[in-house]
N, C-alpha and C positions, 0 to 999 in steps of 0.2 A: 280396859283391856289388860290382863297378866298372861302367864303362861309361867308354871314350875316345873323345872328340873332340874329334877339331880342325878347325875354322877353314879354311880356303882360307888366308883372309886372316893364317894364322900365315904360311904360308913361298907369297903366290902362283907363286912361281917356281918351286917344285920341287912342287909339291897341281897335279894338277888338277880338281877336288874338294871340299866337306867333306869331311871320314871322319871314321864315325860307328861304333865296336863292336859289338858286342851282349852284351848284358850278363852276367859269367863275374865267380868264384872274383875276389876283389881283387888275391890273391899274380900271376894273369892278364892283370888289366889292367894292373897295374905293371909288371911286366915289357913288358905289348907297348906303355905307353905310354913308358914306357927308347923301346924297339928303333928306335918310331918317331922320337922324338927326337934319337936317336943318329944313324938314317939318312940324314935330311931334315935333322940340325944344326939344328933350332925348338928350343926350354925347354919344357917342361914344367911344368904346375901342378893341384900335386893337393885336389882339396874333397875334405873325408872330413868331411859334418855327424854321420854317427849316432860318429865316434869310430873306427873300425875301425881305426885306420893300430897295425899291430905296430912294435915296438920293434926288432923280428931285423931289419927294412926298411933302421934307417937314422933318423934326426933326422929329424921333420917338424914346421918348423917354424909355428908357427899360431896370425894373424892376433887383437888381442884388439881392438877399441872399446878406447877411453877414453872413461871415464867423463863 
């Protein structure tokens, strides 16, 4: 499951307010995030704490803290 959240501060001149989607299937959330990013010309960040990313969707860079 996934949620798309985009704060107004990401694109204050293009977003009227913070935007948060309903929770839905991960693939739908990804598609929604990509559509939003493309239409508003803003970057996206995928947060995947449960390691649900499907390799078919492409490569996902993962941050790892140094020991």
